[in-house]
PQR file of N, CA, C, O and H, with PARSE charges and radii, in Angstrom:
ATOM      1  N   UNK A   1      20.086 -49.559   5.788 -0.4000 1.5000
ATOM      2  CA  UNK A   1      19.567 -50.001   7.065 -0.0000 2.0000
ATOM      3  C   UNK A   1      19.034 -51.434   6.974  0.5500 1.7000
ATOM      4  O   UNK A   1      19.314 -52.254   7.848 -0.5500 1.4000
ATOM      5  N   UNK A   2      18.282 -51.734   5.943 -0.4000 1.5000
ATOM      6  CA  UNK A   2      17.720 -53.073   5.788 -0.0000 2.0000
ATOM      7  C   UNK A   2      18.817 -54.115   5.650  0.5500 1.7000
ATOM      8  O   UNK A   2      18.661 -55.242   6.120 -0.5500 1.4000
ATOM      9  H   UNK A   2      18.054 -51.069   5.233  0.4000 1.0000
ATOM     10  N   UNK A   3      19.910 -53.759   5.021 -0.4000 1.5000
ATOM     11  CA  UNK A   3      21.004 -54.719   4.864 -0.0000 2.0000
ATOM     12  C   UNK A   3      21.646 -55.048   6.212  0.5500 1.7000
ATOM     13  O   UNK A   3      22.108 -56.170   6.425 -0.5500 1.4000
ATOM     14  H   UNK A   3      20.036 -52.843   4.639  0.4000 1.0000
ATOM     15  N   UNK A   4      21.675 -54.082   7.110 -0.4000 1.5000
ATOM     16  CA  UNK A   4      22.222 -54.331   8.448 -0.0000 2.0000
ATOM     17  C   UNK A   4      21.317 -55.282   9.229  0.5500 1.7000
ATOM     18  O   UNK A   4      21.793 -56.175   9.931 -0.5500 1.4000
ATOM     19  H   UNK A   4      21.300 -53.171   6.937  0.4000 1.0000
ATOM     20  N   UNK A   5      20.017 -55.079   9.097 -0.4000 1.5000
ATOM     21  CA  UNK A   5      19.062 -55.960   9.780 -0.0000 2.0000
ATOM     22  C   UNK A   5      19.174 -57.377   9.230  0.5500 1.7000
ATOM     23  O   UNK A   5      19.168 -58.341   9.995 -0.5500 1.4000
ATOM     24  H   UNK A   5      19.631 -54.354   8.526  0.4000 1.0000
ATOM     25  N   UNK A   6      19.276 -57.511   7.913 -0.4000 1.5000
ATOM     26  CA  UNK A   6      19.438 -58.847   7.314 -0.0000 2.0000
ATOM     27  C   UNK A   6      20.728 -59.505   7.798  0.5500 1.7000
ATOM     28  O   UNK A   6      20.746 -60.703   8.082 -0.5500 1.4000
ATOM     29  H   UNK A   6      19.281 -56.727   7.291  0.4000 1.0000
ATOM     30  N   UNK A   7      21.795 -58.735   7.891 -0.4000 1.5000
ATOM     31  CA  UNK A   7      23.068 -59.278   8.361 -0.0000 2.0000
ATOM     32  C   UNK A   7      22.924 -59.790   9.796  0.5500 1.7000
ATOM     33  O   UNK A   7      23.428 -60.862  10.128 -0.5500 1.4000
ATOM     34  H   UNK A   7      21.780 -57.762   7.661  0.4000 1.0000
ATOM     35  N   UNK A   8      22.235 -59.022  10.645 -0.4000 1.5000
ATOM     36  CA  UNK A   8      22.015 -59.456  12.027 -0.0000 2.0000
ATOM     37  C   UNK A   8      21.167 -60.718  12.072  0.5500 1.7000
ATOM     38  O   UNK A   8      21.414 -61.602  12.892 -0.5500 1.4000
ATOM     39  H   UNK A   8      21.824 -58.151  10.375  0.4000 1.0000
ATOM     40  N   UNK A   9      20.171 -60.810  11.196 -0.4000 1.5000
ATOM     41  CA  UNK A   9      19.331 -62.005  11.134 -0.0000 2.0000
ATOM     42  C   UNK A   9      20.152 -63.244  10.788  0.5500 1.7000
ATOM     43  O   UNK A   9      19.812 -64.353  11.200 -0.5500 1.4000
ATOM     44  H   UNK A   9      19.971 -60.091  10.529  0.4000 1.0000
ATOM     45  N   UNK A  10      21.215 -63.057  10.045 -0.4000 1.5000
ATOM     46  CA  UNK A  10      22.056 -64.174   9.628 -0.0000 2.0000
ATOM     47  C   UNK A  10      23.243 -64.399  10.563  0.5500 1.7000
ATOM     48  O   UNK A  10      24.204 -65.077  10.201 -0.5500 1.4000
ATOM     49  H   UNK A  10      21.492 -62.156   9.711  0.4000 1.0000
ATOM     50  N   UNK A  11      23.172 -63.824  11.769 -0.4000 1.5000
ATOM     51  CA  UNK A  11      24.176 -64.120  12.783 -0.0000 2.0000
ATOM     52  C   UNK A  11      25.304 -63.118  12.939  0.5500 1.7000
ATOM     53  O   UNK A  11      26.144 -63.274  13.826 -0.5500 1.4000
ATOM     54  H   UNK A  11      22.391 -63.272  12.063  0.4000 1.0000
ATOM     55  N   UNK A  12      25.347 -62.093  12.100 -0.4000 1.5000
ATOM     56  CA  UNK A  12      26.409 -61.110  12.248 -0.0000 2.0000
ATOM     57  C   UNK A  12      26.118 -60.164  13.409  0.5500 1.7000
ATOM     58  O   UNK A  12      24.962 -59.927  13.757 -0.5500 1.4000
ATOM     59  H   UNK A  12      24.665 -61.966  11.379  0.4000 1.0000
ATOM     60  N   UNK A  13      27.170 -59.635  13.994 -0.4000 1.5000
ATOM     61  CA  UNK A  13      27.058 -58.627  15.035 -0.0000 2.0000
ATOM     62  C   UNK A  13      27.534 -57.310  14.430  0.5500 1.7000
ATOM     63  O   UNK A  13      28.663 -57.215  13.948 -0.5500 1.4000
ATOM     64  H   UNK A  13      28.110 -59.827  13.711  0.4000 1.0000
ATOM     65  N   UNK A  14      26.675 -56.301  14.456 -0.4000 1.5000
ATOM     66  CA  UNK A  14      27.007 -55.011  13.878 -0.0000 2.0000
ATOM     67  C   UNK A  14      27.210 -54.020  15.027  0.5500 1.7000
ATOM     68  O   UNK A  14      26.325 -53.825  15.860 -0.5500 1.4000
ATOM     69  H   UNK A  14      25.758 -56.379  14.847  0.4000 1.0000
ATOM     70  N   UNK A  15      28.384 -53.402  15.055 -0.4000 1.5000
ATOM     71  CA  UNK A  15      28.688 -52.402  16.069 -0.0000 2.0000
ATOM     72  C   UNK A  15      28.465 -51.027  15.452  0.5500 1.7000
ATOM     73  O   UNK A  15      29.025 -50.718  14.401 -0.5500 1.4000
ATOM     74  H   UNK A  15      29.103 -53.560  14.378  0.4000 1.0000
ATOM     75  N   UNK A  16      27.654 -50.206  16.099 -0.4000 1.5000
ATOM     76  CA  UNK A  16      27.379 -48.846  15.643 -0.0000 2.0000
ATOM     77  C   UNK A  16      28.186 -47.909  16.522  0.5500 1.7000
ATOM     78  O   UNK A  16      28.138 -47.992  17.749 -0.5500 1.4000
ATOM     79  H   UNK A  16      27.199 -50.457  16.954  0.4000 1.0000
ATOM     80  N   UNK A  17      28.928 -47.018  15.883 -0.4000 1.5000
ATOM     81  CA  UNK A  17      29.801 -46.129  16.655 -0.0000 2.0000
ATOM     82  C   UNK A  17      29.732 -44.710  16.128  0.5500 1.7000
ATOM     83  O   UNK A  17      29.228 -44.445  15.037 -0.5500 1.4000
ATOM     84  H   UNK A  17      28.967 -46.951  14.886  0.4000 1.0000
ATOM     85  N   UNK A  18      30.255 -43.809  16.943 -0.4000 1.5000
ATOM     86  CA  UNK A  18      30.421 -42.426  16.530 -0.0000 2.0000
ATOM     87  C   UNK A  18      31.889 -42.059  16.750  0.5500 1.7000
ATOM     88  O   UNK A  18      32.724 -42.945  16.931 -0.5500 1.4000
ATOM     89  H   UNK A  18      30.664 -44.024  17.830  0.4000 1.0000
ATOM     90  N   UNK A  19      32.203 -40.806  16.738 -0.4000 1.5000
ATOM     91  CA  UNK A  19      33.596 -40.378  16.889 -0.0000 2.0000
ATOM     92  C   UNK A  19      34.215 -40.794  18.225  0.5500 1.7000
ATOM     93  O   UNK A  19      35.435 -40.911  18.342 -0.5500 1.4000
ATOM     94  H   UNK A  19      31.525 -40.086  16.591  0.4000 1.0000
ATOM     95  N   UNK A  20      33.370 -41.012  19.221 -0.4000 1.5000
ATOM     96  CA  UNK A  20      33.868 -41.346  20.562 -0.0000 2.0000
ATOM     97  C   UNK A  20      33.931 -42.852  20.816  0.5500 1.7000
ATOM     98  O   UNK A  20      34.385 -43.270  21.880 -0.5500 1.4000
ATOM     99  H   UNK A  20      32.379 -40.917  19.126  0.4000 1.0000
ATOM    100  N   UNK A  21      33.499 -43.650  19.893 -0.4000 1.5000
ATOM    101  CA  UNK A  21      33.562 -45.101  20.054 -0.0000 2.0000
ATOM    102  C   UNK A  21      32.211 -45.775  19.882  0.5500 1.7000
ATOM    103  O   UNK A  21      31.243 -45.168  19.424 -0.5500 1.4000
ATOM    104  H   UNK A  21      33.130 -43.310  19.028  0.4000 1.0000
ATOM    105  N   UNK A  22      32.172 -47.045  20.262 -0.4000 1.5000
ATOM    106  CA  UNK A  22      30.965 -47.855  20.106 -0.0000 2.0000
ATOM    107  C   UNK A  22      29.831 -47.322  20.981  0.5500 1.7000
ATOM    108  O   UNK A  22      30.038 -46.981  22.145 -0.5500 1.4000
ATOM    109  H   UNK A  22      32.958 -47.538  20.635  0.4000 1.0000
ATOM    110  N   UNK A  23      28.631 -47.255  20.401 -0.4000 1.5000
ATOM    111  CA  UNK A  23      27.468 -46.785  21.166 -0.0000 2.0000
ATOM    112  C   UNK A  23      26.319 -47.794  21.157  0.5500 1.7000
ATOM    113  O   UNK A  23      25.415 -47.707  21.989 -0.5500 1.4000
ATOM    114  H   UNK A  23      28.463 -47.532  19.455  0.4000 1.0000
ATOM    115  N   UNK A  24      26.345 -48.746  20.230 -0.4000 1.5000
ATOM    116  CA  UNK A  24      25.260 -49.725  20.167 -0.0000 2.0000
ATOM    117  C   UNK A  24      25.747 -50.984  19.454  0.5500 1.7000
ATOM    118  O   UNK A  24      26.737 -50.974  18.724 -0.5500 1.4000
ATOM    119  H   UNK A  24      27.079 -48.817  19.555  0.4000 1.0000
ATOM    120  N   UNK A  25      25.011 -52.070  19.697 -0.4000 1.5000
ATOM    121  CA  UNK A  25      25.321 -53.343  19.067 -0.0000 2.0000
ATOM    122  C   UNK A  25      24.029 -53.900  18.501  0.5500 1.7000
ATOM    123  O   UNK A  25      23.026 -53.993  19.209 -0.5500 1.4000
ATOM    124  H   UNK A  25      24.206 -52.078  20.290  0.4000 1.0000
ATOM    125  N   UNK A  26      24.046 -54.268  17.238 -0.4000 1.5000
ATOM    126  CA  UNK A  26      22.873 -54.831  16.584 -0.0000 2.0000
ATOM    127  C   UNK A  26      23.093 -56.324  16.380  0.5500 1.7000
ATOM    128  O   UNK A  26      24.005 -56.741  15.665 -0.5500 1.4000
ATOM    129  H   UNK A  26      24.861 -54.193  16.662  0.4000 1.0000
ATOM    130  N   UNK A  27      22.233 -57.130  17.028 -0.4000 1.5000
ATOM    131  CA  UNK A  27      22.289 -58.587  16.882 -0.0000 2.0000
ATOM    132  C   UNK A  27      20.855 -59.090  16.741  0.5500 1.7000
ATOM    133  O   UNK A  27      19.906 -58.354  17.013 -0.5500 1.4000
ATOM    134  H   UNK A  27      21.492 -56.792  17.608  0.4000 1.0000
ATOM    135  N   UNK A  28      20.699 -60.331  16.320 -0.4000 1.5000
ATOM    136  CA  UNK A  28      19.357 -60.907  16.216 -0.0000 2.0000
ATOM    137  C   UNK A  28      18.762 -61.074  17.612  0.5500 1.7000
ATOM    138  O   UNK A  28      19.490 -61.204  18.596 -0.5500 1.4000
ATOM    139  H   UNK A  28      21.470 -60.929  16.100  0.4000 1.0000
ATOM    140  N   UNK A  29      17.454 -61.070  17.684 -0.4000 1.5000
ATOM    141  CA  UNK A  29      16.774 -61.263  18.965 -0.0000 2.0000
ATOM    142  C   UNK A  29      17.150 -62.612  19.556  0.5500 1.7000
ATOM    143  O   UNK A  29      17.377 -62.727  20.760 -0.5500 1.4000
ATOM    144  H   UNK A  29      16.863 -60.964  16.884  0.4000 1.0000
ATOM    145  N   UNK A  30      17.216 -63.629  18.711 -0.4000 1.5000
ATOM    146  CA  UNK A  30      17.567 -64.971  19.173 -0.0000 2.0000
ATOM    147  C   UNK A  30      18.937 -64.963  19.855  0.5500 1.7000
ATOM    148  O   UNK A  30      19.111 -65.570  20.911 -0.5500 1.4000
ATOM    149  H   UNK A  30      17.031 -63.535  17.733  0.4000 1.0000
ATOM    150  N   UNK A  31      19.892 -64.284  19.255 -0.4000 1.5000
ATOM    151  CA  UNK A  31      21.233 -64.211  19.845 -0.0000 2.0000
ATOM    152  C   UNK A  31      21.225 -63.377  21.122  0.5500 1.7000
ATOM    153  O   UNK A  31      21.858 -63.748  22.110 -0.5500 1.4000
ATOM    154  H   UNK A  31      19.750 -63.791  18.396  0.4000 1.0000
ATOM    155  N   UNK A  32      20.516 -62.261  21.107 -0.4000 1.5000
ATOM    156  CA  UNK A  32      20.469 -61.382  22.276 -0.0000 2.0000
ATOM    157  C   UNK A  32      19.853 -62.079  23.481  0.5500 1.7000
ATOM    158  O   UNK A  32      20.237 -61.818  24.621 -0.5500 1.4000
ATOM    159  H   UNK A  32      20.001 -61.959  20.304  0.4000 1.0000
ATOM    160  N   UNK A  33      18.897 -62.967  23.225 -0.4000 1.5000
ATOM    161  CA  UNK A  33      18.221 -63.675  24.315 -0.0000 2.0000
ATOM    162  C   UNK A  33      18.860 -65.023  24.619  0.5500 1.7000
ATOM    163  O   UNK A  33      18.319 -65.807  25.398 -0.5500 1.4000
ATOM    164  H   UNK A  33      18.586 -63.179  22.299  0.4000 1.0000
ATOM    165  N   UNK A  34      19.995 -65.291  24.016 -0.4000 1.5000
ATOM    166  CA  UNK A  34      20.695 -66.546  24.272 -0.0000 2.0000
ATOM    167  C   UNK A  34      19.929 -67.767  23.815  0.5500 1.7000
ATOM    168  O   UNK A  34      20.024 -68.826  24.437 -0.5500 1.4000
ATOM    169  H   UNK A  34      20.434 -64.654  23.383  0.4000 1.0000
ATOM    170  N   UNK A  35      19.166 -67.639  22.734 -0.4000 1.5000
ATOM    171  CA  UNK A  35      18.411 -68.777  22.214 -0.0000 2.0000
ATOM    172  C   UNK A  35      17.025 -68.916  22.809  0.5500 1.7000
ATOM    173  O   UNK A  35      16.211 -69.700  22.320 -0.5500 1.4000
ATOM    174  H   UNK A  35      19.088 -66.779  22.229  0.4000 1.0000
ATOM    175  N   UNK A  36      16.746 -68.146  23.879 -0.4000 1.5000
ATOM    176  CA  UNK A  36      15.390 -68.194  24.451 -0.0000 2.0000
ATOM    177  C   UNK A  36      14.452 -67.407  23.557  0.5500 1.7000
ATOM    178  O   UNK A  36      14.868 -66.452  22.901 -0.5500 1.4000
ATOM    179  H   UNK A  36      17.407 -67.509  24.276  0.4000 1.0000
ATOM    180  N   UNK A  37      13.215 -67.797  23.528 -0.4000 1.5000
ATOM    181  CA  UNK A  37      12.231 -67.084  22.724 -0.0000 2.0000
ATOM    182  C   UNK A  37      11.673 -65.913  23.528  0.5500 1.7000
ATOM    183  O   UNK A  37      11.506 -66.016  24.743 -0.5500 1.4000
ATOM    184  H   UNK A  37      12.877 -68.573  24.061  0.4000 1.0000
ATOM    185  N   UNK A  38      11.381 -64.791  22.848 -0.4000 1.5000
ATOM    186  CA  UNK A  38      10.773 -63.666  23.567 -0.0000 2.0000
ATOM    187  C   UNK A  38       9.413 -64.066  24.121  0.5500 1.7000
ATOM    188  O   UNK A  38       8.745 -64.944  23.575 -0.5500 1.4000
ATOM    189  H   UNK A  38      11.516 -64.707  21.860  0.4000 1.0000
ATOM    190  N   UNK A  39       9.016 -63.425  25.190 -0.4000 1.5000
ATOM    191  CA  UNK A  39       7.705 -63.717  25.786 -0.0000 2.0000
ATOM    192  C   UNK A  39       6.601 -63.276  24.838  0.5500 1.7000
ATOM    193  O   UNK A  39       6.733 -62.295  24.107 -0.5500 1.4000
ATOM    194  H   UNK A  39       9.560 -62.712  25.633  0.4000 1.0000
ATOM    195  N   UNK A  40       5.530 -64.016  24.871 -0.4000 1.5000
ATOM    196  CA  UNK A  40       4.380 -63.700  24.031 -0.0000 2.0000
ATOM    197  C   UNK A  40       3.129 -63.653  24.891  0.5500 1.7000
ATOM    198  O   UNK A  40       3.066 -64.288  25.944 -0.5500 1.4000
ATOM    199  H   UNK A  40       5.423 -64.813  25.465  0.4000 1.0000
ATOM    200  N   UNK A  41       2.147 -62.907  24.445 -0.4000 1.5000
ATOM    201  CA  UNK A  41       0.883 -62.816  25.170 -0.0000 2.0000
ATOM    202  C   UNK A  41       0.321 -64.211  25.383  0.5500 1.7000
ATOM    203  O   UNK A  41       0.247 -65.008  24.448 -0.5500 1.4000
ATOM    204  H   UNK A  41       2.198 -62.391  23.590  0.4000 1.0000
ATOM    205  N   UNK A  42      -0.072 -64.500  26.604 -0.4000 1.5000
ATOM    206  CA  UNK A  42      -0.661 -65.787  26.922 -0.0000 2.0000
ATOM    207  C   UNK A  42       0.338 -66.858  27.303  0.5500 1.7000
ATOM    208  O   UNK A  42      -0.052 -67.989  27.592 -0.5500 1.4000
ATOM    209  H   UNK A  42      -0.012 -63.852  27.364  0.4000 1.0000
ATOM    210  N   UNK A  43       1.634 -66.521  27.311 -0.4000 1.5000
ATOM    211  CA  UNK A  43       2.639 -67.542  27.599 -0.0000 2.0000
ATOM    212  C   UNK A  43       2.622 -68.002  29.056  0.5500 1.7000
ATOM    213  O   UNK A  43       3.197 -69.041  29.380 -0.5500 1.4000
ATOM    214  H   UNK A  43       1.951 -65.602  27.076  0.4000 1.0000
ATOM    215  N   UNK A  44       1.972 -67.245  29.933 -0.4000 1.5000
ATOM    216  CA  UNK A  44       1.880 -67.642  31.337 -0.0000 2.0000
ATOM    217  C   UNK A  44       0.552 -68.306  31.680  0.5500 1.7000
ATOM    218  O   UNK A  44       0.264 -68.555  32.851 -0.5500 1.4000
ATOM    219  H   UNK A  44       1.505 -66.401  29.670  0.4000 1.0000
ATOM    220  N   UNK A  45      -0.252 -68.592  30.666 -0.4000 1.5000
ATOM    221  CA  UNK A  45      -1.563 -69.189  30.897 -0.0000 2.0000
ATOM    222  C   UNK A  45      -1.412 -70.509  31.657  0.5500 1.7000
ATOM    223  O   UNK A  45      -0.659 -71.396  31.256 -0.5500 1.4000
ATOM    224  H   UNK A  45      -0.017 -68.390  29.716  0.4000 1.0000
ATOM    225  N   UNK A  46      -2.152 -70.611  32.765 -0.4000 1.5000
ATOM    226  CA  UNK A  46      -2.106 -71.812  33.584 -0.0000 2.0000
ATOM    227  C   UNK A  46      -0.976 -71.810  34.600  0.5500 1.7000
ATOM    228  O   UNK A  46      -0.922 -72.681  35.468 -0.5500 1.4000
ATOM    229  H   UNK A  46      -2.764 -69.891  33.091  0.4000 1.0000
ATOM    230  N   UNK A  47      -0.066 -70.831  34.500 -0.4000 1.5000
ATOM    231  CA  UNK A  47       1.061 -70.745  35.430 -0.0000 2.0000
ATOM    232  C   UNK A  47       0.715 -69.842  36.602  0.5500 1.7000
ATOM    233  O   UNK A  47       1.101 -70.103  37.741 -0.5500 1.4000
ATOM    234  H   UNK A  47      -0.110 -70.124  33.795  0.4000 1.0000
ATOM    235  N   UNK A  48      -0.020 -68.774  36.303 -0.4000 1.5000
ATOM    236  CA  UNK A  48      -0.383 -67.798  37.328 -0.0000 2.0000
ATOM    237  C   UNK A  48      -1.869 -67.862  37.599  0.5500 1.7000
ATOM    238  O   UNK A  48      -2.669 -68.134  36.703 -0.5500 1.4000
ATOM    239  H   UNK A  48      -0.334 -68.562  35.377  0.4000 1.0000
ATOM    240  N   UNK A  49      -2.226 -67.611  38.837 -0.4000 1.5000
ATOM    241  CA  UNK A  49      -3.626 -67.608  39.219 -0.0000 2.0000
ATOM    242  C   UNK A  49      -3.942 -66.236  39.814  0.5500 1.7000
ATOM    243  O   UNK A  49      -3.248 -65.775  40.721 -0.5500 1.4000
ATOM    244  H   UNK A  49      -1.576 -67.391  39.564  0.4000 1.0000
ATOM    245  N   UNK A  50      -4.984 -65.587  39.306 -0.4000 1.5000
ATOM    246  CA  UNK A  50      -5.375 -64.263  39.787 -0.0000 2.0000
ATOM    247  C   UNK A  50      -6.624 -64.416  40.636  0.5500 1.7000
ATOM    248  O   UNK A  50      -7.595 -65.059  40.236 -0.5500 1.4000
ATOM    249  H   UNK A  50      -5.547 -65.961  38.569  0.4000 1.0000
ATOM    250  N   UNK A  51      -6.580 -63.825  41.793 -0.4000 1.5000
ATOM    251  CA  UNK A  51      -7.692 -63.874  42.725 -0.0000 2.0000
ATOM    252  C   UNK A  51      -8.919 -63.201  42.110  0.5500 1.7000
ATOM    253  O   UNK A  51      -8.776 -62.206  41.399 -0.5500 1.4000
ATOM    254  H   UNK A  51      -5.791 -63.304  42.118  0.4000 1.0000
ATOM    255  N   UNK A  52     -10.120 -63.720  42.368 -0.4000 1.5000
ATOM    256  CA  UNK A  52     -11.343 -63.119  41.815 -0.0000 2.0000
ATOM    257  C   UNK A  52     -11.527 -61.651  42.224  0.5500 1.7000
ATOM    258  O   UNK A  52     -12.158 -60.883  41.498 -0.5500 1.4000
ATOM    259  H   UNK A  52     -10.237 -64.528  42.946  0.4000 1.0000
ATOM    260  N   UNK A  53     -10.980 -61.259  43.382 -0.4000 1.5000
ATOM    261  CA  UNK A  53     -11.142 -59.877  43.845 -0.0000 2.0000
ATOM    262  C   UNK A  53      -9.919 -59.002  43.497  0.5500 1.7000
ATOM    263  O   UNK A  53      -9.681 -57.982  44.144 -0.5500 1.4000
ATOM    264  H   UNK A  53     -10.467 -61.883  43.972  0.4000 1.0000
ATOM    265  N   UNK A  54      -9.161 -59.402  42.491 -0.4000 1.5000
ATOM    266  CA  UNK A  54      -7.933 -58.710  42.109 -0.0000 2.0000
ATOM    267  C   UNK A  54      -8.148 -57.215  41.870  0.5500 1.7000
ATOM    268  O   UNK A  54      -7.326 -56.399  42.286 -0.5500 1.4000
ATOM    269  H   UNK A  54      -9.354 -60.230  41.965  0.4000 1.0000
ATOM    270  N   UNK A  55      -9.236 -56.854  41.211 -0.4000 1.5000
ATOM    271  CA  UNK A  55      -9.490 -55.457  40.877 -0.0000 2.0000
ATOM    272  C   UNK A  55     -10.348 -54.742  41.911  0.5500 1.7000
ATOM    273  O   UNK A  55     -10.711 -53.584  41.703 -0.5500 1.4000
ATOM    274  H   UNK A  55      -9.904 -57.516  40.873  0.4000 1.0000
ATOM    275  N   UNK A  56     -10.677 -55.387  42.999 -0.4000 1.5000
ATOM    276  CA  UNK A  56     -11.491 -54.760  44.042 -0.0000 2.0000
ATOM    277  C   UNK A  56     -10.687 -53.659  44.736  0.5500 1.7000
ATOM    278  O   UNK A  56      -9.475 -53.791  44.911 -0.5500 1.4000
ATOM    279  H   UNK A  56     -10.382 -56.327  43.168  0.4000 1.0000
ATOM    280  N   UNK A  57     -11.355 -52.578  45.128 -0.4000 1.5000
ATOM    281  CA  UNK A  57     -10.641 -51.494  45.824 -0.0000 2.0000
ATOM    282  C   UNK A  57      -9.998 -52.007  47.119  0.5500 1.7000
ATOM    283  O   UNK A  57     -10.554 -52.863  47.808 -0.5500 1.4000
ATOM    284  H   UNK A  57     -12.339 -52.470  44.986  0.4000 1.0000
ATOM    285  N   UNK A  58      -8.834 -51.475  47.428 -0.4000 1.5000
ATOM    286  CA  UNK A  58      -8.141 -51.846  48.657 -0.0000 2.0000
ATOM    287  C   UNK A  58      -8.656 -51.012  49.813  0.5500 1.7000
ATOM    288  O   UNK A  58      -8.833 -49.802  49.680 -0.5500 1.4000
ATOM    289  H   UNK A  58      -8.382 -50.780  46.869  0.4000 1.0000
ATOM    290  N   UNK A  59      -8.897 -51.655  50.950 -0.4000 1.5000
ATOM    291  CA  UNK A  59      -9.395 -50.937  52.122 -0.0000 2.0000
ATOM    292  C   UNK A  59      -8.429 -49.835  52.552  0.5500 1.7000
ATOM    293  O   UNK A  59      -8.869 -48.788  53.027 -0.5500 1.4000
ATOM    294  H   UNK A  59      -8.754 -52.638  51.058  0.4000 1.0000
ATOM    295  N   UNK A  60      -7.130 -50.049  52.396 -0.4000 1.5000
ATOM    296  CA  UNK A  60      -6.141 -49.051  52.810 -0.0000 2.0000
ATOM    297  C   UNK A  60      -6.273 -47.734  52.039  0.5500 1.7000
ATOM    298  O   UNK A  60      -5.835 -46.688  52.520 -0.5500 1.4000
ATOM    299  H   UNK A  60      -6.773 -50.900  52.010  0.4000 1.0000
ATOM    300  N   UNK A  61      -6.866 -47.780  50.859 -0.4000 1.5000
ATOM    301  CA  UNK A  61      -6.978 -46.576  50.034 -0.0000 2.0000
ATOM    302  C   UNK A  61      -8.418 -46.062  49.939  0.5500 1.7000
ATOM    303  O   UNK A  61      -8.726 -45.199  49.116 -0.5500 1.4000
ATOM    304  H   UNK A  61      -7.222 -48.629  50.468  0.4000 1.0000
ATOM    305  N   UNK A  62      -9.270 -46.589  50.770 -0.4000 1.5000
ATOM    306  CA  UNK A  62     -10.692 -46.250  50.712 -0.0000 2.0000
ATOM    307  C   UNK A  62     -10.924 -44.743  50.837  0.5500 1.7000
ATOM    308  O   UNK A  62     -11.752 -44.181  50.120 -0.5500 1.4000
ATOM    309  H   UNK A  62      -9.019 -47.289  51.438  0.4000 1.0000
ATOM    310  N   UNK A  63     -10.190 -44.086  51.752 -0.4000 1.5000
ATOM    311  CA  UNK A  63     -10.391 -42.645  51.951 -0.0000 2.0000
ATOM    312  C   UNK A  63      -9.989 -41.826  50.721  0.5500 1.7000
ATOM    313  O   UNK A  63     -10.523 -40.738  50.506 -0.5500 1.4000
ATOM    314  H   UNK A  63      -9.518 -44.543  52.334  0.4000 1.0000
ATOM    315  N   UNK A  64      -9.080 -42.323  49.934 -0.4000 1.5000
ATOM    316  CA  UNK A  64      -8.656 -41.607  48.722 -0.0000 2.0000
ATOM    317  C   UNK A  64      -9.656 -41.787  47.575  0.5500 1.7000
ATOM    318  O   UNK A  64      -9.691 -40.985  46.643 -0.5500 1.4000
ATOM    319  H   UNK A  64      -8.647 -43.207  50.108  0.4000 1.0000
ATOM    320  N   UNK A  65     -10.452 -42.824  47.651 -0.4000 1.5000
ATOM    321  CA  UNK A  65     -11.392 -43.146  46.589 -0.0000 2.0000
ATOM    322  C   UNK A  65     -12.724 -42.404  46.738  0.5500 1.7000
ATOM    323  O   UNK A  65     -13.548 -42.400  45.823 -0.5500 1.4000
ATOM    324  H   UNK A  65     -10.424 -43.476  48.409  0.4000 1.0000
ATOM    325  N   UNK A  66     -12.918 -41.790  47.876 -0.4000 1.5000
ATOM    326  CA  UNK A  66     -14.229 -41.119  48.133 -0.0000 2.0000
ATOM    327  C   UNK A  66     -14.232 -39.705  47.629  0.5500 1.7000
ATOM    328  O   UNK A  66     -15.236 -39.006  47.760 -0.5500 1.4000
ATOM    329  H   UNK A  66     -12.249 -41.793  48.619  0.4000 1.0000
TER
END
């Protein structure tokens, strides 16, 4: 298993199959995302603004909260 992961890290594409044909493809994350980096915690900092009352109860659901 580790050798397959190393092969994918080095650019190989590994096709996993059973008797009925291909069922999965193992590639590096970089290749799967087309060279884009996966999202990381905090990557949207400064891009999004959350309202101060974001977690305040909604009036529409007030009767359910009582």
